[in-house]
C-alpha positions in Angstrom: 74.5 73.8 122.7 75.4 76.0 120.5 73.7 78.8 119.7 72.9 80.3 116.6 74.3 83.5 115.6 72.0 86.3 113.8 73.4 87.8 110.7 74.0 91.2 112.0 75.6 89.9 115.0 78.2 87.8 112.3 78.6 91.0 110.6 79.7 93.2 114.0 81.9 90.5 114.5 83.7 90.8 111.1 84.1 94.2 111.8 85.2 94.0 114.5 87.7 91.3 113.7 88.7 93.2 111.0 89.5 96.2 112.8 91.3 94.7 115.4 93.8 92.9 112.2 94.1 96.4 110.4 95.6 97.9 114.1 98.2 95.5 114.4 99.0 95.4 110.5 99.6 99.1 111.1 101.1 98.5 114.1 103.8 95.7 112.1 104.3 98.5 109.4 104.7 101.5 112.0 108.1 98.9 113.4 109.2 98.7 110.2 109.2 102.2 109.9 111.1 103.1 113.3 113.7 100.1 112.2 113.9 102.0 109.0 115.1 105.1 110.4 117.5 103.3 113.6 119.0 100.2 111.8 122.1 102.5 111.2 122.4 102.8 114.3 121.6 99.5 116.3 123.9 98.2 113.2 126.9 100.3 114.5 125.9 99.4 118.1 125.9 95.5 117.2 129.5 96.1 115.9 131.3 98.2 118.8 129.8 95.1 120.8 131.5 92.3 118.3 134.6 94.5 117.7 135.1 94.9 121.5 134.5 91.6 122.2 137.3 90.3 120.0 139.2 92.3 121.4 139.1 91.4 124.7 139.8 87.5 123.4 142.2 89.1 121.0 144.4 91.1 123.7 144.0 88.7 126.9 144.2 85.5 125.8 145.6 84.4 129.5 142.1 84.9 130.5 140.7 82.8 128.1 137.3 85.0 127.6 134.4 83.0 125.9 133.0 85.0 122.9 129.4 84.9 124.9 131.6 86.4 128.2 133.5 88.5 126.0 130.0 90.0 124.1 129.1 90.8 128.3 131.9 92.4 128.8 131.5 95.0 126.1 128.0 95.1 126.6 129.0 96.3 130.3 131.3 99.3 128.8 128.6 100.6 126.4 126.9 101.5 129.5 129.7 102.7 131.7 130.6 99.7 133.9 133.9 98.7 133.9 133.6 94.2 134.1 136.9 94.0 135.5 140.0 95.5 136.5 141.3 98.1 134.1 143.0 96.2 131.5 147.4 96.5 131.2 146.8 96.0 127.8 146.4 99.3 125.6 144.0 98.6 123.1 141.7 97.5 125.9 142.8 100.9 127.6 141.3 102.8 124.8 138.1 100.4 124.6 137.3 101.4 128.4 136.7 105.1 127.2 135.7 104.7 123.7 133.0 102.0 124.2 131.1 104.3 126.6 131.0 107.7 124.5 129.8 105.2 120.9 127.5 103.3 122.9 125.7 105.7 124.9 125.7 108.5 122.0 123.9 105.5 119.9 121.7 104.2 122.5 120.7 108.3 123.5 120.2 109.2 119.8 118.1 105.8 119.6 115.1 106.7 122.6 115.1 110.4 121.0 114.1 109.2 117.6 111.6 106.8 119.1 110.7 109.4 121.4 109.5 111.4 118.1 108.3 109.0 116.2 106.0 107.6 119.4 105.3 111.0 120.3 104.5 112.6 116.9 103.3 110.1 114.0 102.1 112.9 112.2 105.0 114.6 111.9 106.7 111.4 109.6 103.4 110.6 108.4 104.9 110.1 104.9 107.3 107.6 105.5 105.2 105.3 107.7 102.2 105.6 105.3 104.5 104.9 102.5 105.7 101.6 104.5 101.9 100.5 104.5 100.9 101.4 101.5 104.2 99.6 99.7 102.7 96.0 101.8 99.3 96.2 100.4 97.8 94.2 97.4 94.8 95.0 95.5 94.0 97.9 97.2 91.8 100.9 96.4 93.4 104.5 96.0 91.1 107.3 96.9 92.0 110.6 95.5 90.3 113.0 97.2 88.6 113.5 100.5 85.8 115.8 99.6 82.1 114.9 101.1 82.0 112.9 98.2 85.3 110.7 98.7 85.0 111.1 102.3 81.5 108.6 102.4 83.5 106.9 99.8 86.1 106.6 102.1 83.5 105.1 104.8 82.2 102.7 102.7 85.4 100.9 101.6 86.3 100.6 105.4 83.0 99.2 106.3 83.5 96.4 103.6 87.2 95.9 105.4 88.6 97.0 101.3 92.3 98.1 102.0 92.5 101.6 101.0 95.0 104.7 100.5 93.7 108.3 100.9 95.5 111.3 98.7 94.1 115.0 99.7 95.8 118.1 98.4 94.2 120.4 101.1 96.3 119.7 104.5 93.1 121.5 106.2 90.8 118.7 105.3 87.8 118.5 107.7 87.8 114.7 107.5 91.8 114.4 107.7 91.8 114.0 111.4 89.3 110.7 111.3 91.1 109.1 108.2 94.8 109.4 110.8 92.1 108.2 113.4 91.0 104.9 111.4 94.7 104.5 110.5 94.1 104.5 106.8 97.5 105.2 104.7 97.6 108.8 104.1 99.3 111.0 101.5 98.7 115.0 102.0 99.8 116.5 98.7 99.1 117.2 95.0 98.0 113.7 93.5 99.1 115.0 90.0 102.9 114.8 90.9 103.7 110.9 89.9 105.8 110.6 93.1 102.5 110.5 95.1 101.5 107.7 93.1 104.4 105.5 93.3 103.9 106.0 97.3 100.6 105.0 97.4 102.0 101.6 95.1 99.2 101.8 92.5 101.5 99.4 90.6 99.9 97.0 92.9 96.3 98.7 93.4 92.9 96.9 91.7 91.3 100.5 91.4 92.3 104.5 91.6 89.3 106.7 92.3 89.0 110.4 91.7 86.6 112.4 93.3 88.0 115.9 93.5 86.4 118.6 92.2 88.5 119.6 89.8 88.0 118.0 86.5 91.2 118.2 84.6 92.9 116.8 88.1 90.4 113.4 88.3 91.4 112.9 84.4 95.4 113.9 84.5 95.7 111.7 87.9 93.4 108.6 86.0 95.8 109.1 82.9 99.0 108.9 84.9 97.7 106.1 86.9 97.1 104.3 83.3 100.7 104.2 82.6 102.1 103.0 85.7 99.3 100.4 86.0 97.8 99.7 82.4 95.6 97.0 84.3 93.9 99.3 86.9 90.3 100.0 87.0 89.7 103.3 87.2 86.3 105.3 88.5 86.4 109.1 87.6 84.2 112.0 88.6 83.8 114.3 86.4 81.0 117.2 86.5 80.1 117.2 83.1 78.3 113.9 81.9 78.9 114.4 78.0 82.5 114.6 79.1 82.4 111.6 81.3 80.9 109.7 78.6 83.9 110.9 75.9 86.2 110.5 78.7 85.1 106.9 78.7 84.8 106.0 75.4 88.1 107.9 74.2 90.2 106.6 77.4 89.1 103.1 78.2 88.1 104.6 81.4 85.8 101.5 82.9 83.5 104.4 85.2 82.9 108.0 84.5 80.4 109.6 86.4 79.3 113.3 86.5 77.9 114.8 90.0 74.8 115.5 88.4 74.0 112.1 86.9 74.1 110.6 90.0 71.9 112.8 92.0 69.6 113.8 89.0 67.8 110.4 89.7 67.9 110.6 93.3 66.4 114.6 93.3 63.3 113.2 90.5 62.1 110.5 93.0 62.1 111.7 95.6 59.8 114.5 94.5 57.3 111.9 93.0 57.3 109.0 95.6 57.6 109.1 98.9 58.3 105.4 100.1 61.1 105.6 97.3 64.7 105.3 99.7 67.2 104.9 96.4 67.0 105.4 93.0 69.7 105.1 89.8 69.9 104.9 86.0 70.6 101.9 84.3 70.3 101.5 80.2 68.9 104.8 80.4 65.8 103.2 82.5 65.0 104.5 85.7 65.4 102.1 88.5 64.1 102.8 92.3 64.1 101.3 95.3 60.8 101.0 97.2 59.3 100.6 101.0 56.6 98.4 100.6 53.9 97.5 103.4 52.1 94.0 103.1 48.5 94.8 103.8 45.6 91.9 104.3 44.4 90.5 100.9 46.8 92.9 99.2 48.7 92.3 96.0 51.8 90.8 98.0 49.8 89.3 101.0 50.9 85.2 101.0 53.1 85.3 97.8 56.7 84.0 98.1 59.3 86.3 97.1 59.9 84.2 94.0 56.4 84.9 92.8 57.0 88.8 93.7 59.7 88.8 90.7 57.8 86.5 88.5 54.1 88.2 88.3 54.8 91.4 89.4 58.2 91.7 88.3 60.2 93.3 91.1 62.9 91.9 93.2 62.4 91.8 97.2 65.7 92.6 98.8 65.1 93.2 102.3 62.0 91.5 104.1 61.2 92.4 107.7 58.1 89.9 109.6 55.7 91.7 111.3 56.4 92.1 115.2 60.2 91.6 114.4 63.0 94.4 114.6 65.5 92.5 112.4 65.3 92.1 108.5 66.4 89.8 106.0 68.3 90.6 103.1 68.2 89.0 99.7 65.4 86.2 101.5 65.0 83.1 99.8 62.5 82.6 97.2 60.6 80.4 98.7 59.8 82.9 101.9 56.4 83.8 102.0 55.0 87.5 102.8 52.2 87.7 105.5 50.3 90.9 106.4 52.0 93.2 108.5 55.3 92.2 107.1 58.0 95.2 105.4 59.5 95.0 102.3 62.1 96.7 100.0 61.5 96.0 96.4 63.4 97.0 93.5 62.6 97.3 90.1 61.7 99.4 86.8 59.7 102.6 88.2 57.1 102.1 85.9 56.4 99.4 87.6 56.5 100.0 90.8 54.1 103.0 90.2 52.0 100.9 88.2 51.7 98.2 91.8 52.2 101.2 93.7 
């Protein structure tokens, strides 16, 4: 009999599957980067073997060598192993001396190049990150890996959204974590248009500008819009008045100041202990608050739908008494009983009135 999976277990399995697929895709991109650096050497080696095989067939007609056998003779010569006695024809004699030199030189250079790439990916980071970003579609470009940028990146990875990171400071404390995850990372000034091109901005769905430099954020936003007019731009600005003007004047989808984001959280934290999140929507304060269902209280015996209809707040999380797991966005007919814990979301005035 099959076992029903808990939603948290399903989410965990999806996260593991997403992480595995990202690792496989990352290694595939690294292999492509390696091939990009070695293809000329491989082509030279293949040309030497084919020419050598044709020479064996042409200058030893009495042996009537089939092509696979002649190719094997050349392959043996590459590693310095004579396939048969020393030939009489001068062209084949020259081949016996030249093929090992050319073949071993190409092979040794390829081994050294491969060892260098495998040993130190960071040294060749830009080349293979460019390949990874170039294979992406509908990804998000994150510019700036400060504390806000890092938290934004962490959320995007949790959601399995393909992301490319651009960061100016090569000593940034979060770079190691991003590299360990395998996210394409470009270290340099995002105001250089080549950085956006390497990040494949032409096929990105959105760009998030999270640096602490307002002018740099605005400049990169305009460059991204110039390359990809349809891209969604999320812009961080420290001055909310400037953010409003930029949003209207430059048709930026979202322009937010740090103070506007943080102010509701600071204010509500001082007012109510149970408030876990807050934001301002259409100049109205919307809060998420934790309530406990008390016996004969305002929530006891009501369904989630009735709570919304009668009180005006939406239950977004429900944990029954005595259980450790909770249900996000419970159905409208889910009934609340004493001892249950809920997270409700609504206008601050409504929440305070029924607290």
